[in-house]
C-alpha positions in Angstrom: -13.9 -27.5 -14.8 -11.7 -26.4 -12.0 -8.9 -24.3 -13.2 -5.4 -24.4 -11.5 -3.0 -21.7 -11.2 0.4 -22.8 -12.5 3.1 -22.0 -10.3 6.9 -21.1 -11.5 9.3 -22.6 -10.2 12.6 -20.4 -8.9 14.5 -22.3 -11.3 12.4 -21.2 -14.3 12.3 -17.5 -13.3 14.8 -14.7 -14.2 15.3 -12.2 -11.8 17.7 -9.5 -12.7 21.0 -9.1 -10.9 20.7 -6.1 -9.6 17.1 -6.8 -7.9 19.2 -9.8 -6.1 22.0 -7.6 -5.0 19.4 -5.3 -3.8 17.8 -7.7 -1.9 21.0 -9.2 -0.6 22.0 -5.6 0.8 18.6 -5.3 2.3 18.6 -8.5 3.8 22.2 -7.5 5.7 20.6 -4.6 7.1 19.4 -4.4 10.7 15.3 -5.0 11.4 14.8 -1.3 12.7 16.2 0.2 9.6 14.4 -2.3 7.0 11.4 -1.4 8.9 11.9 2.3 8.9 12.4 1.9 5.2 9.8 -0.3 4.4 7.1 2.4 4.9 6.6 5.4 2.9 4.7 8.5 4.3 2.8 10.3 1.4 0.4 13.2 2.3 -3.1 12.8 1.6 -4.8 16.0 0.6 -7.7 16.5 3.2 -7.6 13.4 5.4 -4.4 14.4 6.9 -5.3 18.0 7.3 -7.2 17.1 10.8 -5.9 14.7 13.8 -9.1 12.8 13.7 -12.9 13.2 12.6 -16.0 11.2 13.7 -19.0 10.6 12.5 -22.4 9.3 13.7 -23.4 7.1 10.9 -21.4 5.5 8.1 -23.9 7.2 5.6 -22.6 10.8 7.0 -19.0 9.8 6.9 -19.5 8.4 3.1 -21.2 11.5 2.2 -18.2 13.5 4.0 -15.8 11.4 1.9 -17.7 11.8 -1.5 -18.1 16.1 -1.0 -14.6 16.7 0.7 -11.8 14.0 -0.9 -10.0 13.9 -4.4 -11.1 10.8 -6.4 -7.8 9.6 -6.7 -7.6 8.7 -3.0 -10.3 6.0 -3.5 -12.9 6.8 -0.9 -15.6 7.6 -3.4 -18.7 5.2 -3.8 -17.2 2.0 -5.5 
């Protein structure tokens, strides 16, 4: 039997008033400003400490990631 996704109509959804107000305020901002605030720069230890790195093989890259990067970055064996 095929499973179907249940879609909820907009009329059935309850969106908090403050969310709608924030959305309306954001939609009135110029596009350049929306793009500026749409991306959050987060420092990534080790990855951001050098302008670039290169590896001869994917195996070397994976080995480097496993040895050098914190687990929470998600670059370990999956």
